[in-house]
Structure formats: structure tokens, C-alpha cells
C-alpha positions in Angstrom: 0.0 0.0 0.3 2.4 2.6 0.9 4.3 2.0 -2.6 1.8 2.8 -4.4 0.6 5.6 -1.9 4.2 7.2 -2.4 3.6 6.7 -6.3 0.3 8.8 -6.3 2.1 11.5 -4.4 5.5 11.8 -6.0 3.5 11.4 -9.6 0.5 14.6 -8.1 3.9 16.5 -7.4 5.3 16.1 -10.4 2.4 16.7 -12.8 1.7 19.6 -10.5 5.0 21.6 -10.4 4.6 21.1 -14.6 1.1 22.9 -14.3 2.9 25.8 -11.9 5.7 26.3 -14.4 3.3 26.2 -17.5 1.6 29.0 -15.2 4.9 31.0 -14.2 4.2 30.3 -10.6 7.1 32.4 -8.5 9.6 29.5 -6.8 7.8 30.2 -3.5 4.5 29.4 -5.1 6.0 26.5 -7.2 7.6 25.7 -3.9 4.6 25.2 -1.8 2.4 23.8 -4.8 4.8 20.7 -4.6 4.9 20.4 -1.4 1.3 20.6 -1.1 0.5 17.9 -3.6 3.0 15.7 -2.1 1.2 15.9 1.3 -2.3 16.4 -0.3 -3.3 12.5 0.8 -1.3 12.7 4.4 -4.8 12.7 6.2 -5.1 8.8 4.9 -2.2 8.3 7.4 -5.0 7.4 10.3 -8.1 5.6 8.1 -7.9 2.3 8.8 -6.3 0.1 5.7 -9.4 -2.3 5.2 -11.3 0.9 4.0 -8.5 2.5 2.1 -8.0 -1.2 0.4 -11.1 -2.0 -0.1 -11.3 -3.7 -3.8 -15.4 -3.6 -3.7 -17.9 -0.4 -2.9 -17.7 2.1 -0.1 -20.4 1.8 2.5 -22.0 5.6 3.1 -20.1 4.8 6.3 -16.9 4.3 4.8 -17.1 7.4 1.9 -17.9 9.3 5.6 -14.6 8.2 6.8 -12.6 8.5 3.6 -13.4 12.3 2.8 -12.4 13.2 6.4 -8.5 12.8 5.1 -8.8 16.7 4.1 -9.6 18.0 7.4 -7.4 15.5 9.2 -4.7 16.1 6.9 -4.6 19.9 7.6 -4.4 19.4 10.6 -1.6 17.4 10.7 0.4 20.0 8.9 -0.5 22.6 10.6 0.8 21.0 13.2 3.9 20.7 11.4 6.5 23.8 12.0 6.4 25.8 9.2 3.8 24.1 7.1 0.7 25.7 8.1 0.9 27.7 5.1 0.3 25.0 3.0 -2.5 23.4 5.4 -5.5 25.1 3.3 -4.4 23.6 -0.4 -4.5 20.1 1.8 -7.7 21.0 2.7 -9.3 22.1 -0.3 -7.6 19.6 -2.7 -11.5 17.8 -3.2 -13.6 20.6 -3.5 -15.0 21.3 -7.0 -16.0 24.3 -9.5 -19.5 23.6 -9.0 -19.2 23.6 -5.7 -19.9 19.9 -5.3 -17.0 19.0 -3.7 -15.9 19.0 0.2 -14.9 19.2 2.9 -16.9 23.3 3.1 -18.6 23.2 -1.0 -16.6 26.2 -2.1 -17.4 27.4 -5.7 -15.3 28.5 -8.5 -11.9 30.8 -7.9 -13.2 30.5 -3.7 -11.0 27.2 -4.3 -7.6 28.4 -4.1 -5.6 27.5 -7.7 -2.8 25.2 -5.8 -6.9 23.4 -4.7 -7.2 23.7 -8.4 -3.9 22.5 -9.9 -3.9 19.9 -7.2 -7.4 18.4 -7.9 -6.4 18.1 -11.6 -3.3 16.0 -11.3 -4.0 14.0 -8.1 -7.2 12.9 -10.5 -5.5 12.3 -13.1 -2.9 10.3 -11.8 -5.3 8.1 -9.9 -7.0 7.8 -13.2 -4.0 6.3 -15.2 -2.8 4.3 -12.1 -4.4 0.8 -11.6 -6.2 0.3 -8.5 -7.2 -2.4 -6.6 -10.8 -2.1 -7.4 -10.2 -1.1 -11.3 -7.2 -0.8 -14.2 -5.6 2.4 -15.2 -7.4 4.2 -18.2 -4.9 5.8 -21.1 -3.6 9.0 -20.8 -6.4 10.3 -23.4 -9.4 8.6 -22.3 -7.9 9.9 -18.8 -8.0 13.4 -20.3 -11.0 13.2 -21.9 -12.8 12.1 -18.8 -11.2 15.7 -17.3 -12.2 18.0 -19.8 -15.7 16.3 -19.5 -16.0 17.6 -16.0 -14.6 21.0 -16.8 -16.8 23.1 -15.4 -18.4 21.0 -12.9 -15.1 18.9 -10.8 -12.3 20.9 -11.9 -11.1 24.9 -13.0 -12.3 24.9 -16.7 -9.6 27.3 -17.7 -6.5 25.1 -16.0 -8.5 22.3 -18.0 -7.0 23.5 -21.3 -3.8 24.6 -19.6 -3.0 21.2 -18.5 -4.8 18.7 -21.6 -1.4 19.1 -23.4 1.2 19.1 -20.2 -1.0 15.7 -18.7 -0.9 13.9 -22.2 2.3 14.9 -23.0 4.9 14.2 -19.6 5.5 10.5 -18.3 6.4 9.6 -15.5 7.3 6.1 -14.0 
């Protein structure tokens, strides 16, 4: 489990970094983006392994537990010296452009840009990686899925910027 999680965090951070570079982020903003992406799922570290590794559908109770990980991650990061500035990016990485995300239901540009980037990078890596419950999508299929969700799940302007970057970036 931990090898898969480490690979996911590294891939998410790498995709996020490339997007941040494309957006001409300053050095400090790029640092915060990459660090936030590396730590975005830290809240999952205290969840039950039986939930995280469950091959089938989650129950409502299990899904409620999973949905707590951004808030848990935020609290963990806030407690780490020097990392409190990135806590909100971790908190909001599952918010949706249409306001139907969690944990706060933020909408549109109320969601920090770094969180919106992590959301796309996280989703792209999740879709293009094998999971216990499904096979990986191709890059093209994942980009098509992200494009289908532009304006609902994802920031549509970011999707436009990201599609070429993500299709061409090769990670191991």
C-alpha cells in the first residue's frame, strides 16, 4: 500500500509542478504547490487500511470516513513547524468547481488555485494508475474524462492548460 501511495504522491507532485511552471508560478508558489501535492493525502495515514484497500464499493459510513482525510491532513500539516501556510491547499483539494465538493463546498475561484491544480493532478494520476478495484485508463481516456468534467469538477481554464501538459508528460 505504501509504495502505491508514495508513487501517487510523487506523480501528483510532478504533474502539479509542471502545471505550476506552465503558469509561471514564482519559486515560493511553486515550492508550496509541490509540497502541498506531496502531502495532499497525508490525512489518509490515520484511516483504516481495510477502507483504503477495499476492492469493492464503499458503504456510506466508509465513504464518510474517506471524506474526512482533507480535514485530518490540514490539522496534521498545521501542527508541523513551518507548514501551516499550505494547510488550506490540502484542506480544499477535493473541492469542486461547481461547489459540490468537500469538505466545505467551495465553488469556483473561492477554491485556492493551488488546490485546483492538485485536484487535476491527483485525479489524472488516479485515473492513469491501476487500482485494486479497476484497471488504469490510458492518458487519452483520462484527459477526455477530465475534459468532460471541466466546469463541474474542475476549473475549465486549468483543464485547457493542463490537457497538453498531462498527455505529454511521462512519469515512471
